[in-house]
N, C-alpha and C positions, 0 to 999 in steps of 0.2 A: 647349913648342912654340916653335920658332924663328920669330920675326917677321922680316919684311923679307927673305924667302927669294927670291933672284933667279931661281930656277928655276920659281917659281909663275907662273901666268897670272892676273894680277889682274882682268882683264876677266871671265874665267870664274868667279873667286871672287866678284866683284861680282854677276854674274848669278844665281849660286846663292843669295847672300845676299838679293837682291831677291825671289826666289821664296819663300824662307823667311819673309822679313819681311812679305810680303803675307798669308801664312797666319797668322802669329802676332802681327802688329801691332808687332813690335819695330822700333826704328830700326837703322840701319846705321852703325857707327863705322868710317870709312874713314881709315886712317893711312898717310901717306907717310913713308918713312924709308930707312935703309941700315944694313947690318951694320957698316960702318966708322965710323959716327957714335956717339960716346960718349953723346950725349943720347938717341939712338934706343935704344941698349941699356939705358939707364936706364929709358926708357919701357917697354921690354919687361919689365924687372924689376918694374915696377909692376903689370903684368897678373897677376903671381903673388901679389901682396898680397891677403890674404883679403877685405878690404873692397872692393877694386877688382874682383876676379874675381867676387865676388857680384853687383855692380851690372852688370858686363858680361854675365854669364849671364842675369840677369833682364830686361835692357832692350835689349841690343844684339846685333847680329851683327857681329863683328870681321872686317874685311878689311884686310890690310896690303899695301902696294905698295912694292917695292924700287925706289928712284930711281936707283941706281948702284952698281957693284961696286968701282970704284977710289976710293981716298980722295979726298974733295973733289968727286967727279964726281956730277952729277945729270943723267945722260944717258939714263936709262930711263924709259919711261912718261910722258914729258912731255906726251903727248896727254891722259892722264888728269888731270894737273895742270891743263891748260888747260880740260878739260871741266868740272872742278869749281871753276872761278873762281880758279885759281892759289893754292891755300892754302900752297904752298911759298915764296911770296914772302918770308915773314917768317922762314924757316929751317925746319929739320927737327929732330924730327918735326913734321909738320903734320897736323892732325886736321880732318876734315869730318864732321859728323853729318848723315846723310841720312834722310829719311822712308822708309817702306816702298816708295814708288814711285821712290826714287832721287833725289829733289830735295833740294837743300841746305837744311837747317834753320839751321845756323850752322857756323862754322869758326874755325880758329886762324890766319887769315891775318896777324894781327899778331905772329906768332912767339911766342905764349904758351909753347910747349914747347921752344923752341930752346935753352933752358938747363936742360932736364930733369934733368941730373945734379946740379944744385944745388937741386932742388925735392923735394917730398914727394909721394907717391902721392895724398894727400888733395887736392892742388891739381887733379888731373885730375877727381876727383869733384866738386869745387866748380865747375869749368868746365862739366862736363856738367849739373849741377843748374841753374846760372845760365842756361844756354842753353835749357832746357826751358820 
């Protein structure tokens, strides 16, 4: 699955995730990023890691938001960034973990994943576990 697809409607994806989350009690993993961003594509690769994909499937509904299609641009869906307390301020990919009602539990506003290409998938799992 290609994350950060600019043709997707993240508001519709988020609404569907909220409905599913209320039913099954999973949290929502909201990730802001872009196809042009090497750290975002590294993050995307992590989602294929068996340990990460198992945790995501068991505990989260993954919703990704494309923030721009041109290199270096973050000009798409800035309203969602603002709505969720500007997690992109520290860089992308930016992660917000939401409860089933869509309220922020914790996020990566400090830019934890803005250097994802130099990180390991286990660091995402540690971040998620620490925030719980």
